[in-house]
C-alpha positions in Angstrom: 16.4 -27.3 -0.5 16.9 -24.2 -2.7 13.5 -22.8 -1.6 14.5 -22.9 2.0 17.8 -21.3 1.2 15.9 -18.4 -0.3 13.4 -18.4 2.6 16.2 -17.9 5.0 18.3 -15.5 2.9 15.6 -13.0 2.0 14.2 -12.3 5.5 17.8 -12.3 6.8 18.8 -9.6 4.4 15.7 -7.6 5.2 16.5 -7.9 8.9 20.0 -6.6 8.4 18.7 -3.6 6.6 16.1 -2.9 9.3 18.4 -3.4 12.3 21.5 -1.8 10.8 21.1 1.5 12.7 21.1 -0.4 16.0 24.0 -2.6 15.1 26.1 0.5 14.7 25.4 1.5 18.3 26.9 0.2 21.5 25.7 -1.3 24.8 22.0 -2.0 25.1 21.2 -0.7 21.6 23.6 -3.2 20.1 22.1 -6.1 22.1 18.5 -5.2 21.0 19.7 -4.9 17.4 21.2 -8.4 17.5 18.1 -9.8 19.1 15.8 -8.4 16.4 18.2 -9.5 13.7 17.9 -13.1 14.9 14.1 -13.0 15.6 12.8 -11.4 12.3 14.0 -14.3 10.0 12.8 -16.9 12.4 9.4 -15.3 12.8 9.1 -15.0 9.0 9.9 -18.7 8.5 7.4 -19.7 11.1 4.8 -17.6 9.5 5.3 -19.2 6.2 5.3 -22.7 7.7 2.1 -22.0 9.5 0.0 -20.3 6.8 1.9 -20.5 3.5 3.4 -23.9 3.0 1.5 -26.0 0.4 1.6 -29.1 2.6 0.2 -27.3 5.6 2.0 -29.7 8.0 2.4 -28.8 11.6 0.2 -25.7 11.5 -0.9 -25.9 15.1 2.7 -26.4 16.4 3.8 -23.5 14.2 1.1 -21.2 15.4 2.1 -21.8 19.0 5.7 -21.1 18.0 4.7 -17.9 16.2 2.8 -16.7 19.3 5.9 -17.3 21.5 8.1 -15.4 19.0 5.6 -12.6 18.7 5.8 -12.2 22.5 9.6 -12.0 22.1 9.3 -9.3 19.4 6.9 -7.3 21.6 9.5 -7.5 24.4 12.2 -6.2 22.1 9.9 -3.4 20.9 9.2 -2.5 24.5 12.9 -2.4 25.2 13.4 -0.2 22.2 10.7 2.2 23.4 12.3 2.3 26.8 15.7 3.2 25.3 14.0 6.0 23.3 12.3 7.2 26.5 15.8 7.6 28.0 17.2 9.1 24.8 14.4 10.8 22.9 16.8 12.6 20.5 18.0 9.3 18.9 16.9 9.7 15.3 18.0 6.3 14.2 16.1 4.7 17.1 12.8 6.4 16.1 13.4 5.4 12.4 14.0 1.8 13.4 10.9 1.7 15.6 8.8 3.3 12.8 10.0 0.9 10.2 9.6 -2.1 12.5 6.0 -1.2 13.3 5.3 -0.6 9.6 6.7 -4.0 8.7 4.2 -5.5 11.3 1.3 -3.5 9.7 0.9 -1.4 12.8 0.7 1.7 10.7 -0.8 4.1 13.2 2.0 3.4 15.8 4.5 3.6 13.0 3.2 7.0 12.0 3.6 8.3 15.5 7.2 7.0 15.8 8.1 8.6 12.5 6.5 11.9 13.6 9.1 11.8 16.4 11.8 11.3 13.8 10.4 14.2 11.7 10.6 16.4 14.8 14.4 15.7 14.9 15.1 15.8 11.1 12.2 17.5 9.3 14.3 18.0 6.1 15.8 14.5 5.9 14.4 12.9 2.7 14.5 9.3 4.2 12.4 10.5 7.1 10.0 12.3 4.8 9.5 9.2 2.6 9.0 6.8 5.5 6.5 9.1 7.1 4.6 9.6 3.8 4.3 5.8 3.4 3.0 5.5 7.0 0.5 8.2 6.4 -0.8 6.5 3.3 -1.4 3.2 5.1 -2.7 4.7 8.3 -5.0 7.3 6.8 -8.7 7.2 7.7 -9.5 8.9 4.4 -10.0 5.6 2.5 -10.8 7.4 -0.7 -7.9 9.7 -1.1 -4.3 10.6 -0.2 -3.7 13.4 2.3 -2.1 16.6 0.9 0.7 16.2 3.5 1.8 13.0 1.7 2.4 15.0 -1.6 4.2 17.8 0.3 6.6 15.3 2.0 7.3 13.4 -1.2 7.9 16.6 -3.3 10.3 17.8 -0.6 12.2 14.5 -0.5 12.5 14.4 -4.3 13.7 18.0 -4.4 16.6 16.9 -2.2 17.2 13.5 -3.8 15.6 13.2 -7.2 16.6 9.6 -7.6 15.1 8.3 -4.3 13.3 5.2 -5.5 10.6 4.8 -2.9 9.8 8.5 -3.2 9.4 8.2 -7.0 7.1 5.1 -6.6 4.9 6.7 -4.0 4.8 10.0 -5.9 3.6 8.1 -8.9 0.9 6.4 -6.8 -0.2 9.8 -5.5 -0.5 11.3 -9.0 -2.3 8.2 -10.3 -4.8 8.3 -7.4 -5.5 12.0 -8.1 -6.1 11.3 -11.8 -2.8 13.0 -13.0 -1.8 10.1 -15.2 0.8 11.9 -17.3 2.5 13.0 -14.1 2.4 9.5 -12.7 4.0 8.2 -16.0 6.8 10.7 -15.6 7.6 9.6 -12.1 7.5 5.9 -12.9 9.5 6.2 -16.1 12.2 7.9 -14.0 12.1 5.1 -11.5 12.2 2.4 -14.2 15.5 3.8 -15.5 17.0 3.3 -12.0 15.9 -0.4 -11.7 17.7 -3.5 -12.9 16.2 -4.5 -16.3 14.1 -7.7 -16.0 13.8 -7.6 -12.2 10.5 -8.3 -10.5 10.3 -4.7 -9.3 10.8 -3.4 -12.8 8.1 -5.6 -14.1 5.6 -4.3 -11.5 6.5 -0.7 -12.4 6.1 -1.5 -16.1 2.6 -2.9 -15.5 1.6 0.3 -13.6 3.1 2.4 -16.4 1.0 0.6 -19.0 -2.2 1.2 -17.0 -1.3 4.9 -16.6 -0.6 5.3 -20.3 -4.0 3.6 -21.1 -5.8 5.9 -18.7 -4.0 8.9 -20.2 -5.2 7.9 -23.7 -1.7 7.5 -25.1 -2.7 5.1 -27.8 0.5 5.5 -29.7 2.4 3.7 -27.0 2.7 -0.1 -26.8 -0.4 -1.7 -25.3 -0.2 -3.4 -21.8 1.1 -7.0 -21.9 -1.7 -9.6 -22.0 -2.6 -10.9 -18.6 -1.6 -14.6 -17.8 -4.4 -17.1 -18.4 -4.6 -17.8 -14.6 -5.0 -14.2 -13.7 -8.0 -13.2 -11.5 -10.8 -12.2 -13.9 -12.0 -9.4 -11.6 -15.6 -8.2 -10.9 -18.1 -6.9 -13.3 -19.8 -3.9 -11.7 -22.8 -1.8 -12.8 -23.5 1.5 -11.0 -26.9 3.1 -11.4 -28.3 6.4 -10.2 -32.0 6.7 -9.4 -34.0 9.8 -10.2 -33.5 11.1 -6.7 -29.8 11.6 -7.5 -29.0 15.0 -9.2 -27.6 14.6 -12.7 -23.8 14.9 -12.5 -22.3 18.3 -13.4 -19.4 18.8 -15.7 -16.2 17.7 -14.1 -17.9 15.1 -11.9 -16.1 11.8 -11.5 -17.4 8.4 -10.5 -15.0 6.5 -8.2 -15.5 2.8 -7.7 -13.5 1.7 -4.7 -12.3 -1.7 -3.6 -11.2 -2.2 0.0 -10.0 -4.9 2.4 -12.9 -5.2 4.9 -10.4 -5.9 7.7 -8.0 -3.0 6.7 -10.0 -0.5 4.6 -7.3 2.2 4.5 -5.8 2.7 2.0 -8.0 1.2 -0.6 -6.8 -1.9 -2.6 -7.9 -0.4 -5.9 -9.9 2.4 -7.6 -11.7 2.7 -10.9 -12.1 6.3 -12.0 -14.8 7.2 -14.5 -14.8 10.9 -15.6 -18.2 12.4 -16.8 -20.2 9.2 -16.1 -23.4 8.4 -18.0 -25.5 6.1 -15.9 -25.8 3.2 -15.8 -22.0 2.7 -15.8 -20.5 -0.8 -16.3 -16.9 -1.5 -15.5 -14.6 -4.4 -14.7 -12.6 -4.1 -11.5 -9.4 -6.3 -11.6 -5.8 -6.2 -10.5 -4.9 -3.6 -13.1 -6.8 -1.2 -10.9 -4.7 -2.0 -7.8 -3.1 1.0 -6.1 0.1 -0.9 -5.2 1.4 -3.9 -7.1 2.4 -5.6 -3.8 -1.2 -5.2 -2.6 -3.4 -6.4 -5.4 -7.2 -6.5 -5.2 -7.2 -10.3 -5.6 -4.7 -10.5 -2.6 -7.6 -10.8 -0.1 -10.3 -13.5 0.1 -13.1 -10.9 0.5 -13.3 -7.4 -1.0 -15.6 -4.5 0.0 -16.8 -2.5 -3.0 -18.6 0.9 -3.0 -19.2 3.6 -5.5 -19.1 7.4 -5.0 -20.0 10.2 -7.4 -17.6 13.1 -6.7 -19.5 16.2 -7.8 -16.2 18.2 -7.6 -14.1 15.5 -9.3 -11.8 15.4 -6.3 -10.9 12.0 -4.8 -11.7 13.1 -1.3 -15.4 12.8 -0.4 -17.6 15.9 -0.4 -20.6 16.4 1.9 -23.1 16.3 -1.0 -21.6 13.3 -2.9 -24.0 10.5 -3.7 -22.6 7.1 -2.8 -23.7 3.4 -2.7 -23.8 1.2 0.3 -20.6 -0.8 0.7 -21.0 -4.5 -0.3 -18.6 -7.4 0.4 -17.9 -10.2 -2.1 -15.6 -13.1 -2.4 -12.7 -12.8 -4.8 -13.7 -16.1 -6.3 -12.6 -17.0 -9.9 -16.1 -16.6 -11.1 -18.5 -14.0 -9.7 -21.9 -12.9 -11.2 -22.3 -9.3 -12.2 -22.7 -6.9 -9.3 -25.0 -3.9 -9.1 -24.4 -0.8 -7.0 -26.9 2.0 -6.6 -26.0 5.5 -5.7 -28.1 7.3 -3.1 -28.1 11.0 -2.0 -26.3 11.7 1.3 -28.4 11.5 4.4 
């Protein structure tokens, strides 16, 4: 019984936060807000019942129900778009549409909606952070974070230094760029703002431990030992044939893990400065870019290696790379070999 109380309460609270701007409106906006408020928790519960319940009872019936409710959500989104077509200067409406689409993993559409919000309030830190997050998830540059993301987050933090999502995403950006000490500073600031012992604080502490390890700060406490049932990861060996030019000083080997069905942004990255081939590493959840999106969170993972001659995370035209390969995230996986090849 307590599980179902939580299962109802959590999505209901999330729905209130999402729909609050519409609930403060009048007329058609208020009606749409109330409808979304009722549908989001119901859809979440049906989704759990259909694909997440251990018993798996009634999956076919739940799937049909989910499809019906999905059609209802699409209708409400269409109504919201129609309201915005009539009133394109409604900032809260565009923010609501962007957040709703982002929660549905429709990141490209969310980005476009939040661009409209940006046009109305370019200096609003909340708009900047939501757009930065949408840019990260909708980016076609699977091996790096666009410079605009950093600009948006820096501007948001200049206005509100304690904006928690901005601190988290800024830390992710610094970590991805190899600026581990800068990532540590952002995440330590964030950690001081979080309730001690909370799940979010635990996730931030885990990422902090990884950043400290990457930065070579051996005087700090080591990361906590992984639980015995943790995913063991993949053992990867990257080799470079004689046809590949020896890496110059400053070169960095990036080993990238992606979801084959949603490759951008990557699930995780291993960064090896000044590689000496063959390079053997272990890719596991400690290399995840986001704690809420671990490498082991997918059944299949696509892995590739790229030697960045410039050291930058974004690919260069002359960077050697391996062909992408897809593997199951099974508990036990034999060692994997990747071979770099010159660009065609």
